[in-house]
DOMARKOL-989676 format. One line per 2 residues: number of its first residue (from 1); their letters; for each residue x, y, z of N, C-alpha, C. Coordinates in steps of 0.02 Angstrom, whole numbers, plus 50000, padded with zeros to 5 digits. Layout:
N
NUM) a) X:Y:Z:X:Y:Z:X:Y:Z ~ ...
This chain:
284
1) mm) 48780:50362:44673:48722:50404:44684:48684:50379:44744 ~ 48649:50430:44779:48616:50413:44838:48551:50376:44820
3) tn) 48528:50337:44865:48465:50295:44857:48408:50331:44896 ~ 48360:50348:44868:48297:50376:44897:48308:50422:44955
5) ph) 48345:50481:44942:48353:50528:44996:48286:50565:45009 ~ 48270:50575:45070:48206:50609:45087:48201:50680:45063
7) al) 48138:50703:45041:48129:50765:45017:48156:50824:45064 ~ 48147:50812:45124:48169:50864:45178:48242:50880:45173
9) lh) 48281:50832:45138:48357:50845:45140:48376:50889:45077 ~ 48329:50895:45031:48347:50938:44973:48320:51005:44985
11) ve) 48372:51054:44995:48357:51121:45007:48399:51163:44969 ~ 48381:51231:44957:48418:51275:44921:48487:51294:44954
13) hi) 48478:51306:45025:48540:51320:45063:48537:51284:45125 ~ 48592:51258:45147:48602:51224:45209:48665:51257:45247
15) ri) 48660:51256:45307:48707:51277:45353:48736:51222:45387 ~ 48805:51216:45393:48837:51159:45423:48881:51190:45483
17) id) 48874:51158:45542:48909:51177:45600:48943:51116:45627 ~ 49014:51116:45618:49047:51056:45642:49082:51067:45709
19) qs) 49060:51040:45758:49084:51044:45826:49108:50977:45852 ~ 49126:50936:45806:49145:50869:45821:49209:50859:45860
21) ke) 49251:50913:45856:49318:50910:45888:49317:50946:45955 ~ 49255:50977:45973:49253:51011:46036:49224:50967:46092
23) th) 49260:50908:46103:49239:50855:46147:49235:50873:46221 ~ 49273:50926:46236:49277:50945:46312:49218:50982:46336
25) ls) 49176:51006:46288:49113:51045:46307:49064:50999:46342 ~ 49027:51028:46386:48971:50990:46418:48919:50979:46370
27) am) 48883:50924:46374:48826:50902:46333:48772:50952:46341 ~ 48763:50985:46397:48713:51037:46401:48720:51089:46351
29) ks) 48778:51107:46332:48787:51160:46285:48765:51136:46214 ~ 48775:51072:46202:48743:51048:46138:48674:51052:46134
31) fa) 48635:51033:46190:48565:51041:46189:48541:51112:46186 ~ 48578:51155:46215:48558:51228:46217:48570:51251:46146
33) td) 48625:51228:46115:48637:51254:46040:48582:51228:45997 ~ 48556:51167:46007:48504:51150:45954:48443:51187:45970
35) da) 48428:51205:46032:48368:51243:46050:48373:51313:46017 ~ 48433:51339:46020:48444:51405:45993:48438:51405:45917
37) lc) 48458:51351:45880:48457:51342:45811:48382:51331:45789 ~ 48345:51293:45832:48268:51288:45818:48239:51358:45816
39) ls) 48255:51396:45867:48225:51466:45865:48252:51507:45804 ~ 48315:51495:45785:48339:51533:45724:48305:51518:45664
41) vs) 48296:51449:45648:48269:51430:45588:48192:51451:45594 ~ 48165:51444:45650:48094:51465:45661:48080:51531:45639
43) eq) 48131:51579:45654:48121:51646:45642:48152:51666:45569 ~ 48173:51615:45532:48207:51622:45467:48268:51663:45472
45) ys) 48300:51661:45533:48360:51695:45540:48421:51651:45514 ~ 48409:51588:45516:48455:51538:45483:48423:51492:45437
47) pq) 48461:51469:45383:48431:51415:45341:48430:51349:45378 ~ 48404:51299:45349:48401:51232:45375:48477:51212:45393
49) ta) 48485:51182:45455:48553:51173:45481:48570:51101:45495 ~ 48628:51082:45485:48654:51023:45510:48713:51031:45561
51) rl) 48713:50998:45621:48767:51013:45663:48796:50940:45683 ~ 48862:50941:45687:48902:50879:45710:48930:50893:45779
53) wv) 48923:50840:45825:48950:50854:45893:48968:50790:45923 ~ 49018:50796:45964:49048:50736:46006:49060:50761:46074
55) hd) 49045:50713:46124:49061:50732:46191:49101:50672:46224 ~ 49146:50684:46267:49185:50635:46297:49151:50606:46362
57) kt) 49144:50544:46370:49126:50510:46429:49066:50539:46467 ~ 49006:50548:46438:48949:50573:46466:48891:50524:46455
59) iv) 48850:50521:46512:48787:50486:46508:48733:50534:46505 ~ 48694:50540:46456:48635:50577:46453:48573:50546:46471
61) lg) 48541:50569:46524:48479:50541:46550:48421:50576:46523 ~ 48369:50538:46513:48300:50568:46498:48265:50585:46557
63) ip) 48211:50622:46550:48171:50646:46602:48142:50585:46646 ~ 48119:50532:46614:48101:50477:46654:48155:50442:46700
65) ds) 48214:50449:46677:48271:50420:46717:48280:50459:46783 ~ 48258:50523:46781:48267:50565:46844:48225:50545:46896
67) rl) 48173:50495:46881:48124:50473:46931:48143:50401:46957 ~ 48197:50377:46940:48214:50314:46961:48227:50309:47040
69) py) 48205:50258:47074:48201:50264:47146:48270:50268:47184 ~ 48323:50243:47152:48393:50249:47180:48438:50275:47135
71) lh) 48418:50333:47103:48454:50370:47052:48521:50393:47085 ~ 48521:50417:47143:48587:50439:47174:48638:50386:47173
73) dg) 48619:50327:47186:48666:50267:47186:48689:50253:47113 ~ 48640:50262:47066:48660:50246:46996:48708:50305:46968
75) vs) 48692:50363:46989:48737:50415:46963:48806:50413:46994 ~ 48809:50394:47061:48873:50382:47092:48915:50330:47055
77) yl) 48881:50274:47034:48919:50223:46989:48943:50254:46933 ~ 48905:50292:46894:48928:50316:46835:48986:50363:46845
79) ek) 48986:50405:46889:49033:50454:46907:49097:50417:46929 ~ 49093:50359:46966:49156:50324:46984:49189:50291:46921
81) eg) 49146:50281:46867:49172:50250:46803:49198:50307:46764 ~ 49196:50367:46785:49230:50422:46745:49186:50461:46703
83) fq) 49122:50454:46711:49069:50483:46664:49035:50549:46700 ~ 49027:50597:46661:48984:50653:46677:48909:50634:46672
85) vv) 48866:50657:46703:48792:50639:46700:48755:50702:46690 ~ 48711:50702:46633:48673:50757:46616:48602:50736:46604
87) vr) 48551:50773:46627:48482:50761:46615:48464:50807:46560 ~ 48440:50780:46502:48421:50819:46446:48347:50850:46448
89) ns) 48332:50895:46408:48274:50933:46416:48217:50900:46374 ~ 48213:50829:46362:48166:50797:46329:48158:50729:46353
91) gg) 48118:50688:46322:48102:50618:46344:48158:50577:46328 ~ 48142:50509:46314:48195:50461:46298:48229:50438:46365
93) la) 48277:50394:46357:48308:50365:46412:48386:50372:46409 ~ 48418:50340:46452:48491:50349:46456:48528:50323:46392
95) vv) 48574:50369:46373:48621:50348:46315:48693:50365:46337 ~ 48741:50336:46300:48812:50337:46315:48837:50383:46260
97) ld) 48870:50435:46283:48915:50476:46233:48989:50471:46256 ~ 49033:50461:46203:49103:50464:46215:49133:50480:46149
99) eg) 49205:50480:46143:49229:50504:46088:49227:50456:46029 ~ 49200:50403:46038:49186:50361:45984:49113:50361:45955
101) vl) 49070:50408:45988:49003:50417:45970:48991:50484:45941 ~ 48971:50487:45869:48963:50543:45837:48886:50564:45841
103) nl) 48871:50623:45855:48806:50651:45856:48792:50697:45797 ~ 48733:50692:45766:48718:50734:45710:48642:50761:45719
105) sf) 48633:50827:45717:48569:50855:45724:48549:50884:45653 ~ 48490:50876:45634:48459:50911:45580:48410:50958:45607
107) vf) 48413:51025:45593:48367:51068:45621:48324:51094:45561 ~ 48263:51078:45567:48212:51093:45512:48169:51147:45528
109) pe) 48152:51192:45480:48099:51246:45495:48033:51214:45488 ~ 47983:51259:45505:47913:51248:45491:47892:51179:45526
111) ak) 47900:51176:45592:47889:51117:45629:47811:51100:45630 ~ 47771:51154:45629:47697:51151:45632:47672:51112:45573
113) kl) 47710:51119:45517:47687:51087:45460:47722:51016:45443 ~ 47772:50999:45493:47813:50942:45483:47785:50884:45534
115) si) 47768:50826:45504:47747:50775:45548:47809:50750:45582 ~ 47796:50717:45640:47847:50691:45679:47883:50632:45638
117) ha) 47847:50591:45603:47868:50538:45567:47917:50565:45514 ~ 47902:50618:45481:47937:50645:45427:48010:50661:45446
119) gy) 48017:50695:45508:48084:50711:45532:48128:50648:45540 ~ 48095:50594:45575:48134:50530:45588:48150:50499:45517
121) ea) 48104:50499:45477:48113:50463:45413:48169:50498:45369 ~ 48179:50567:45382:48225:50600:45345:48295:50578:45370
123) mv) 48303:50575:45434:48365:50551:45463:48383:50480:45443 ~ 48334:50438:45443:48346:50364:45430:48366:50363:45363
125) sf) 48336:50396:45309:48356:50393:45242:48428:50420:45229 ~ 48445:50468:45264:48511:50504:45262:48561:50452:45287
127) iq) 48553:50419:45339:48605:50368:45361:48607:50311:45320 ~ 48553:50289:45295:48554:50231:45244:48592:50244:45185
129) al) 48585:50311:45158:48623:50330:45098:48694:50345:45118 ~ 48708:50370:45176:48777:50382:45196:48821:50319:45195
131) fe) 48795:50265:45221:48837:50201:45222:48812:50152:45174 ~ 48779:50171:45115:48762:50120:45068:48821:50084:45036
133) ke) 48877:50125:45035:48934:50090:45002:48960:50030:45038 ~ 48943:50021:45103:48963:49959:45142:48925:49899:45122
135) gk) 48871:49906:45092:48831:49846:45065:48796:49807:45120 ~ 48782:49846:45170:48742:49818:45230:48670:49853:45232
137) si) 48625:49811:45252:48557:49832:45255:48545:49860:45323 ~ 48529:49926:45322:48517:49966:45382:48442:49967:45393
139) ea) 48413:49943:45447:48340:49941:45461:48325:49988:45521 ~ 48263:50011:45517:48236:50054:45570:48178:50018:45609
141) fe) 48191:49998:45667:48135:49970:45708:48166:49963:45782 ~ 48115:49954:45831:48141:49949:45898:48178:49889:45910
143) vv) 48241:49904:45937:48280:49846:45950:48277:49827:46026 ~ 48238:49779:46042:48222:49762:46108:48287:49734:46142
145) gs) 48301:49761:46201:48363:49746:46236:48418:49793:46229 ~ 48403:49845:46185:48453:49900:46185:48437:49956:46231
147) yc) 48485:50001:46241:48466:50056:46291:48431:50115:46247 ~ 48385:50147:46279:48344:50200:46246:48314:50171:46183
149) pg) 48274:50119:46186:48246:50090:46130:48192:50132:46104 ~ 48179:50130:46040:48128:50170:46002:48117:50143:45936
151) dy) 48057:50161:45903:48040:50140:45841:48088:50155:45782 ~ 48135:50204:45797:48176:50223:45750:48253:50203:45763
153) dl) 48258:50153:45803:48324:50126:45812:48354:50102:45747 ~ 48419:50117:45732:48448:50094:45670:48495:50031:45690
155) si) 48485:49980:45644:48525:49920:45662:48545:49887:45595 ~ 48597:49846:45606:48619:49803:45553:48619:49729:45578
157) gg) 48585:49683:45545:48585:49619:45570:48551:49611:45640 ~ 48510:49660:45657:48472:49663:45721:48515:49691:45781
159) rk) 48570:49714:45763:48616:49747:45816:48614:49820:45804 ~ 48596:49858:45856:48586:49929:45857:48651:49966:45863
161) fa) 48660:50013:45814:48718:50056:45816:48702:50132:45827 ~ 48634:50150:45821:48612:50223:45824:48539:50228:45846
163) gi) 48530:50283:45876:48459:50301:45903:48443:50369:45886 ~ 48379:50383:45870:48357:50448:45849:48307:50480:45904
165) sq) 48315:50544:45907:48263:50582:45950:48242:50646:45916 ~ 48192:50679:45943:48172:50739:45911:48146:50784:45959
167) rr) 48161:50848:45950:48140:50902:45994:48113:50961:45957 ~ 48058:50991:45978:48028:51045:45943:48028:51106:45987
169) vk) 48053:51159:45959:48057:51225:45996:48025:51274:45950 ~ 47965:51304:45975:47930:51356:45932:47917:51326:45863
171) ng) 47941:51350:45802:47926:51321:45742:47985:51292:45709 ~ 48033:51263:45752:48090:51230:45733:48091:51156:45763
173) ta) 48122:51114:45720:48126:51043:45743:48198:51021:45741 ~ 48228:50991:45795:48291:50960:45795:48288:50886:45794
175) vq) 48305:50856:45749:48308:50783:45739:48377:50762:45757 ~ 48393:50729:45810:48452:50714:45836:48471:50638:45835
177) iy) 48530:50616:45812:48547:50546:45807:48616:50536:45840 ~ 48625:50486:45883:48693:50465:45902:48709:50404:45861
179) ic) 48771:50406:45840:48798:50351:45799:48862:50320:45831 ~ 48860:50262:45858:48907:50227:45882:48962:50200:45826
181) vt) 49015:50243:45820:49063:50234:45763:49110:50184:45781 ~ 49146:50195:45839:49202:50150:45863:49190:50121:45931
183) gs) 49228:50077:45958:49224:50048:46019:49176:49997:46020 ~ 49159:49971:46079:49123:49913:46096:49045:49931:46109
185) ga) 48997:49917:46071:48933:49928:46084:48913:49893:46144 ~ 48931:49833:46152:48910:49793:46209:48938:49816:46277
187) er) 49000:49845:46275:49023:49875:46339:48981:49938:46358 ~ 48966:49978:46308:48921:50036:46324:48860:50010:46351
189) aa) 48821:49960:46322:48761:49936:46347:48764:49905:46415 ~ 48821:49868:46432:48830:49840:46494:48838:49897:46551
191) lv) 48869:49949:46532:48872:50007:46579:48801:50032:46597 ~ 48761:50041:46542:48693:50069:46555:48648:50012:46596
193) rt) 48664:49948:46581:48626:49897:46615:48641:49904:46692 ~ 48708:49906:46707:48725:49912:46779:48692:49968:46810
195) fy) 48694:50026:46775:48662:50092:46801:48591:50073:46821 ~ 48552:50048:46775:48479:50031:46791:48476:49982:46850
197) di) 48522:49934:46852:48519:49881:46909:48524:49918:46969 ~ 48573:49960:46976:48588:50002:47038:48529:50049:47055
199) al) 48503:50085:47007:48461:50136:47013:48388:50112:47024 ~ 48376:50044:47009:48306:50016:47018:48311:49970:47087
201) qg) 48366:49932:47089:48376:49884:47145:48314:49838:47152 ~ 48290:49816:47099:48239:49765:47094:48170:49789:47105
203) es) 48160:49857:47123:48095:49879:47137:48054:49888:47074 ~ 47987:49872:47083:47945:49883:47025:47931:49958:47014
205) hs) 47913:49977:46956:47901:50043:46944:47850:50054:46890 ~ 47813:50107:46889:47763:50117:46845:47783:50135:46773
207) fd) 47845:50158:46771:47880:50165:46701:47913:50100:46681 ~ 47915:50086:46618:47945:50025:46592:48011:50038:46569
209) yp) 48061:50033:46614:48131:50039:46603:48157:49982:46567 ~ 48200:49989:46518:48222:49930:46476:48265:49880:46514
211) ti) 48253:49817:46494:48299:49761:46518:48352:49758:46461 ~ 48411:49776:46477:48463:49785:46426:48507:49721:46414
213) qp) 48510:49700:46357:48554:49642:46338:48608:49668:46295 ~ 48666:49672:46323:48726:49702:46289:48736:49676:46220
215) nt) 48723:49617:46206:48737:49589:46136:48696:49614:46080 ~ 48644:49657:46100:48596:49685:46048:48630:49753:46018
217) ma) 48683:49773:46049:48717:49838:46024:48785:49827:45997 ~ 48804:49865:45948:48871:49863:45920:48889:49928:45889
219) sl) 48952:49937:45873:48977:49996:45839:48985:49985:45766 ~ 48987:50038:45726:48999:50029:45651:49062:49997:45638
221) qe) 49114:50003:45682:49180:49969:45675:49168:49897:45685 ~ 49128:49879:45730:49117:49797:45739:49071:49772:45678
223) lf) 49022:49814:45661:48976:49791:45611:49008:49787:45542 ~ 49046:49841:45521:49081:49837:45460:49139:49800:45457
225) dr) 49170:49780:45519:49225:49735:45527:49286:49768:45489 ~ 49294:49834:45497:49346:49870:45470:49362:49933:45510
227) pi) 49426:49956:45504:49445:50016:45541:49394:50075:45516 ~ 49370:50116:45554:49331:50178:45538:49339:50224:45594
229) tv) 49333:50289:45580:49346:50341:45627:49289:50390:45629 ~ 49277:50427:45681:49227:50479:45687:49244:50531:45635
231) ee) 49308:50549:45629:49326:50598:45579:49308:50578:45510 ~ 49316:50517:45493:49297:50488:45428:49227:50498:45416
233) vc) 49184:50483:45466:49114:50486:45453:49092:50561:45451 ~ 49123:50605:45491:49107:50671:45485:49119:50702:45414
235) kd) 49174:50683:45386:49193:50705:45315:49138:50679:45268 ~ 49116:50616:45272:49073:50586:45231:49005:50620:45236
237) ii) 48982:50643:45304:48918:50675:45311:48923:50745:45270 ~ 48973:50779:45288:48979:50846:45254:48980:50842:45179
239) qr) 49013:50796:45152:49013:50781:45080:48945:50772:45050 ~ 48906:50726:45086:48845:50704:45070:48796:50768:45069
241) lt) 48803:50806:45124:48760:50864:45134:48769:50915:45076 ~ 48831:50925:45051:48839:50970:45001:48810:50949:44934
243) ef) 48794:50884:44931:48759:50857:44869:48688:50874:44857 ~ 48657:50900:44919:48585:50914:44923:48570:50985:44913
245) sr) 48623:51027:44916:48602:51101:44915:48644:51137:44867 ~ 48614:51190:44840:48651:51234:44800:48699:51281:44833
247) qv) 48678:51291:44896:48719:51340:44933:48735:51306:44997 ~ 48798:51311:45021:48816:51281:45087:48855:51335:45122
249) sy) 48839:51352:45189:48877:51399:45225:48899:51366:45296 ~ 48955:51390:45316:48986:51364:45377:48993:51422:45423
251) ea) 48944:51426:45472:48939:51483:45522:48926:51454:45588 ~ 48965:51483:45637:48957:51464:45708:48889:51511:45732
253) lh) 48871:51503:45791:48818:51546:45812:48839:51615:45820 ~ 48789:51658:45808:48807:51737:45806:48749:51774:45829
255) dq) 48763:51839:45854:48710:51888:45871:48653:51852:45911 ~ 48594:51859:45881:48538:51836:45911:48538:51768:45940
257) ei) 48568:51724:45896:48578:51652:45916:48614:51645:45981 ~ 48670:51685:45991:48708:51676:46052:48664:51693:46111
259) ew) 48620:51741:46102:48576:51765:46156:48527:51712:46179 ~ 48498:51681:46126:48455:51623:46134:48488:51565:46167
261) ye) 48546:51550:46140:48594:51491:46166:48600:51504:46240 ~ 48620:51565:46260:48643:51579:46334:48581:51570:46375
263) kr) 48522:51590:46350:48460:51586:46388:48441:51509:46400 ~ 48449:51475:46345:48426:51400:46346:48479:51359:46390
265) ln) 48543:51384:46385:48599:51345:46426:48581:51356:46501 ~ 48559:51422:46518:48544:51436:46586:48486:51390:46615
267) qm) 48437:51381:46566:48378:51341:46582:48402:51267:46592 ~ 48450:51245:46555:48482:51176:46559:48513:51168:46623
269) vd) 48553:51216:46639:48592:51211:46702:48546:51214:46760 ~ 48490:51256:46761:48442:51255:46813:48408:51193:46819
271) rn) 48387:51164:46765:48352:51098:46765:48397:51048:46796 ~ 48459:51045:46777:48505:50991:46804:48513:51003:46881
273) ek) 48522:51067:46899:48533:51078:46973:48476:51057:47019 ~ 48414:51071:46984:48357:51047:47025:48347:50971:47023
275) af) 48365:50941:46969:48362:50867:46967:48410:50836:47012 ~ 48468:50857:47011:48517:50828:47058:48511:50849:47132
277) at) 48477:50908:47138:48454:50926:47212:48404:50873:47238 ~ 48358:50853:47195:48309:50804:47210:48336:50739:47222
279) ie) 48392:50725:47185:48428:50657:47200:48455:50656:47263 ~ 48490:50715:47286:48521:50714:47350:48471:50707:47408
281) kr) 48415:50742:47404:48365:50735:47450:48334:50660:47458 ~ 48327:50631:47402:48302:50561:47406:48355:50518:47443
283) se) 48418:50532:47438:48470:50488:47463:48476:50502:47540 ~ 48451:50558:47566:48465:50573:47640:48419:50525:47683
């Protein structure tokens, strides 16, 4: 049985969208999809929704990262390492996505009635319940030395394996988590540390960018000390979600949602083009 699941997770009807195998898609499409889903649940066009997604070798930058003094050099380094670079449409800082990192979005309705903390706490309680069988204590607090640190970092034994963000569009809320399932957490963190070293080049800045210590991060594979796969975690998530609702539907975007998605994707593309045009000007 699950332990202390958050009330927001118990709904009459939940929609599940599993895009975890579409790793070739740009991360911009994922952010546009969540925006469209926020609009859809806001208009009661869709029930509360959970979406699973994975992207191969992508660094997602936050808006503050786009102001780094030597961002062009930092992005060039990441691209040489084989990563795509995307600026998301929200705050937060750089995170690593690859085929060993599973992303989960919960899209809740009635954002105006929903406290920011409630959305985060719902995700925390879900992840704690999801992995309770492992017998490890999962805690939520800022892990100093990790990349994209925040109050709702999830860690085991002080080593972070997941981070949560939140975005509100109209009256819908997307609570998004990345979960490092396989691979080396320290190697991902070292990549981001080098990015910041190159993009800052020792200059002081008004924004407090993190000083990353790679040993503060790990994957579930490392923390559980056993083989585990993204596919396995996806199956467990879907199974858990079906326990919360009387009705479960599996539907891709359709009709009005596709129109919203295309509009939001165009906005993401425009935002990234402007961000990287600014980078090019700074490097001249």
